[in-house]
Each structure stands twice: as C-alpha cells, then as structure tokens.
Backbone as CSV, one residue per row, in Angstrom:
resi,resn,N_x,N_y,N_z,CA_x,CA_y,CA_z,C_x,C_y,C_z
1,UNK,108.495,140.179,73.946,109.973,140.571,73.516,110.626,140.597,74.942
2,UNK,111.735,139.988,74.817,112.887,139.939,76.020,113.294,141.198,76.455
3,UNK,113.619,141.554,77.783,114.311,142.749,77.740,115.672,143.211,77.198
4,UNK,116.327,141.944,76.880,117.519,142.360,76.304,117.470,142.182,74.316
5,UNK,116.501,142.264,74.373,115.956,141.898,72.554,115.178,143.302,72.274
6,UNK,114.962,144.043,73.241,114.468,145.410,72.990,115.023,146.445,72.480
7,UNK,114.850,147.315,71.537,115.574,148.236,70.629,116.153,149.182,71.892
8,UNK,115.785,149.723,72.686,116.386,150.355,73.853,117.312,149.926,74.498
9,UNK,117.840,148.483,74.808,118.781,148.169,75.360,120.003,147.924,74.364
10,UNK,119.497,148.099,73.347,120.859,148.268,72.050,121.638,147.218,71.734
11,UNK,121.044,146.074,71.881,121.410,144.717,71.659,122.651,144.462,72.477
12,UNK,122.134,144.334,73.756,123.188,144.059,74.739,123.958,142.651,74.755
13,UNK,123.179,141.808,74.676,124.056,140.398,74.388,125.008,140.445,72.934
14,UNK,124.439,141.149,71.992,125.466,141.415,70.628,126.669,141.998,71.222
15,UNK,126.408,142.928,71.615,127.575,143.990,71.919,128.456,143.496,72.907
16,UNK,128.123,142.739,73.937,128.789,141.737,74.607,129.649,141.116,74.091
17,UNK,129.237,140.338,73.482,129.867,139.125,72.720,130.785,139.749,71.550
18,UNK,130.323,140.958,71.007,131.554,141.545,69.920,132.546,142.054,70.769
19,UNK,132.532,142.776,71.603,133.447,143.275,72.710,134.593,141.924,73.078
20,UNK,133.900,140.851,73.560,134.757,139.949,74.191,135.475,139.225,72.833
21,UNK,134.878,138.879,72.146,135.807,138.130,71.035,136.483,139.461,70.112
22,UNK,136.650,140.713,70.410,136.979,141.401,69.186,136.667,141.564,68.165
23,UNK,135.352,141.767,67.801,135.217,141.976,66.480,134.538,143.272,66.060
24,UNK,134.180,143.883,64.987,133.911,145.118,64.812,132.312,145.151,64.914
25,UNK,131.645,146.190,65.385,130.293,146.431,65.695,129.521,146.231,64.353
26,UNK,130.100,146.351,63.239,129.241,145.949,61.932,129.294,144.471,61.862
27,UNK,129.982,143.588,62.446,129.751,141.947,62.350,128.404,141.268,62.449
28,UNK,128.024,140.740,61.457,126.747,140.174,61.644,127.085,138.812,62.305
29,UNK,126.727,138.682,63.522,126.925,137.633,64.482,125.940,136.534,64.350
30,UNK,124.949,136.509,63.626,123.747,135.320,63.696,123.755,134.017,63.587
31,UNK,125.086,133.974,62.290,125.478,132.814,62.038,127.172,132.247,62.410
32,UNK,127.635,133.387,63.365,129.031,132.967,63.583,129.097,131.820,64.575
33,UNK,130.055,130.646,64.159,130.730,129.917,65.153,131.705,129.875,65.428
34,UNK,132.170,129.003,66.810,133.485,129.297,67.638,134.152,128.929,66.645
35,UNK,134.155,128.178,65.512,135.136,127.657,64.767,135.549,128.702,63.724
36,UNK,134.787,129.596,63.672,135.246,130.542,62.574,135.669,131.991,63.026
37,UNK,135.862,131.905,64.554,136.747,133.175,64.880,137.912,132.878,65.381
38,UNK,138.836,132.974,65.012,140.316,132.293,65.324,140.851,133.028,66.703
39,UNK,140.207,134.102,67.384,140.832,134.413,68.560,139.683,133.925,69.543
40,UNK,138.567,132.977,69.347,137.814,132.285,70.376,138.679,130.950,70.582
41,UNK,139.500,131.007,71.645,140.021,130.001,72.051,139.447,129.743,73.704
42,UNK,140.170,129.041,74.279,139.633,128.709,75.565,139.634,129.792,76.477
43,UNK,140.312,130.470,76.092,140.796,131.860,77.592,139.542,132.884,76.888
44,UNK,139.333,132.853,75.864,138.478,133.933,75.283,137.122,133.433,75.517
45,UNK,137.084,132.113,75.715,135.681,131.295,76.076,135.618,131.629,77.541
46,UNK,136.238,131.586,78.357,136.179,131.888,79.646,135.836,133.234,79.951
47,UNK,136.529,133.767,79.275,136.218,135.336,79.314,134.820,135.742,78.963
48,UNK,134.153,135.102,77.828,133.014,135.348,77.560,131.988,135.040,78.496
49,UNK,132.154,133.772,78.762,131.388,133.200,80.239,131.257,134.319,81.326
50,UNK,132.469,134.709,81.724,132.517,135.275,82.805,131.648,136.754,82.738
51,UNK,132.074,137.238,81.282,131.458,138.656,81.231,129.637,138.746,80.961
52,UNK,129.329,137.358,80.393,127.893,137.080,80.298,127.188,137.167,81.753
53,UNK,128.068,136.480,82.381,127.196,136.000,83.962,127.431,137.641,84.713
54,UNK,128.358,138.153,84.672,128.634,139.578,85.586,127.535,140.189,85.091
55,UNK,127.275,140.424,83.391,126.463,141.621,82.954,125.013,141.133,83.138
56,UNK,124.720,139.866,82.600,123.344,139.536,83.104,122.729,138.760,84.424
57,UNK,123.623,138.698,85.436,123.516,138.326,86.271,122.902,136.921,86.574
58,UNK,123.583,136.235,85.658,123.170,134.594,85.479,124.550,133.721,85.876
59,UNK,124.071,132.487,86.221,125.343,131.393,86.290,124.605,130.759,85.352
60,UNK,126.027,130.060,84.465,125.924,128.998,83.682,126.221,127.722,84.326
61,UNK,125.532,126.337,84.110,125.899,125.430,84.467,127.202,124.678,83.395
62,UNK,127.899,123.946,83.931,128.637,123.175,83.258,128.126,122.698,81.733
63,UNK,127.303,122.062,81.610,126.797,121.698,80.597,126.318,122.698,79.696
64,UNK,125.755,123.955,79.953,125.629,125.241,79.096,126.860,126.076,78.886
65,UNK,127.991,126.129,79.820,129.025,126.489,79.282,129.702,125.705,77.823
66,UNK,129.600,124.231,78.044,130.244,123.503,76.993,129.359,123.540,75.442
67,UNK,128.265,123.919,75.992,127.121,124.212,74.657,127.492,125.425,73.922
68,UNK,127.874,126.240,74.410,128.021,127.760,74.232,129.188,127.794,73.094
69,UNK,128.961,127.364,71.655,129.758,127.415,70.270,129.511,128.327,69.376
70,UNK,128.534,129.361,69.833,128.287,130.190,68.830,127.503,131.575,69.489
71,UNK,127.548,132.775,68.696,126.581,133.679,69.360,124.916,133.305,69.675
72,UNK,124.439,132.562,68.611,123.009,132.388,68.976,122.916,131.355,70.232
73,UNK,123.791,130.287,70.600,123.594,129.525,71.649,123.908,130.371,72.843
74,UNK,124.708,131.282,72.793,124.840,132.292,73.850,123.391,132.912,74.154
75,UNK,123.051,133.739,73.363,122.017,134.165,73.502,120.520,133.485,73.800
76,UNK,120.514,132.156,73.064,119.606,131.554,73.717,119.232,131.114,75.094
77,UNK,120.740,130.910,75.985,120.920,130.551,77.013,120.570,131.621,77.849
78,UNK,121.407,132.856,77.500,120.796,134.008,78.429,119.207,134.334,78.318
79,UNK,118.585,134.326,76.885,117.178,134.653,77.182,116.391,133.666,77.798
80,UNK,116.723,132.635,77.933,116.051,131.380,78.714,115.831,131.884,80.242
81,UNK,117.193,132.348,80.659,117.408,132.472,81.902,116.877,134.130,82.191
82,UNK,116.803,134.598,81.412,115.831,136.085,81.907,114.794,136.314,82.342
C-alpha cells in the first residue's frame, strides 16, 4: 500500500482533487471524468496540476499533464511517482 492510500493519510489525493475542482467531500470521484465536471476548465486544470505538484513534491511531464482527464488518471500518476 502506498503512503497516500493509507487510512492515516486521509485520502490526500482525493481531498486535494475535491478541493481544487470544488466538489463536496461526499462526491464519489472514482468514475469522474473531466467532461463530467463543468468547472474543470483549462484554468482549473492548471490549478489542479500545480496543487498536486506542490503537495506531493513531484513534477509532471507535459505528456502526463495532457493525459490527466480524470481523478483516476491523476491518482495513477501520483502513485507511480511516490
């Protein structure tokens, strides 16, 4: 189990995602896609990338940034880098 998936970390990736895209904490993010979230525009995408990079101390490649179109895509990249 990765450090960001442990119960003690409180689902940090999910919390960050929900906060940046302005969704309630009760939202089930597992199947959410960018197209399903009206507020997830190019500016919100940049905010999400910067927030994740700052929070988890990683840097995304351009290819990774362009591939992040869902919560699961973001989570996968962060967990690969951890």
